[in-house]
Residue, then its C-alpha position, 0 to 999 in steps of 0.5 A: m568338478a570339485q573334491l571336497t573335504p567333509t568340513q567342506v561338504a557339512d558347510q554347503t547349505s545350498a548344495r544337495v548330498l547325493d549317497v550312491r551307494e546301496p540302500d543296506e549301505v545307507a542303513t548303517g548311517a548316513i549323511a542328515g538330509s541326503i537322498n539316496i539314488p545307488l549308483g546303478q539307479l543313477a541314470a533311470r533317476q536323475d530326473e529326480l534332481d534339480s539341475a539348478t541345484p549343485i549336488i554333491t556326490v558320497c559313497q562308501s570311500g569315493r569312487r562310486s560318487q566319483q562316478a556318479a559326479e561325473f555322469l552328473a556333470a556331463g548331463g550339465h550338473q553342478v557337482g561336487n564329489l566328498a573326497g574319501g566318501m563316508n570313511a572321511w566323513i566318519e574319521d573326521g567325526k561329522p554326524v551321521a543320520 
C-alpha cells in the first residue's frame, strides 16, 4: 500500500477519499468529496465501500488512516494512505471543505 503526498492525493480522480477521523474532527475541515467512517466503525461499515474503487485513507496525522488502510487492504481493497494526514494536507496549502 502506497504512502501518498498531498499533491498525489489531490491529483487522484478515480479514488475515493475515506476520512477515518471522528465527526467532531471532520467538522473542523475535510477534503472535499471525502466520506467519513470513523476508524472504530470501519469494520461494521466496510460494506459501504465499493471494492472496485481505489481508496485513499486519511486522518489527522496518518496513524489511524494507516491502520484503516491495512485493514482494507487485507480485505482486498486497493488502498493508499495520505502520509501525514490532514496536518500534511493543510501544511501543503490544499483546500479544506
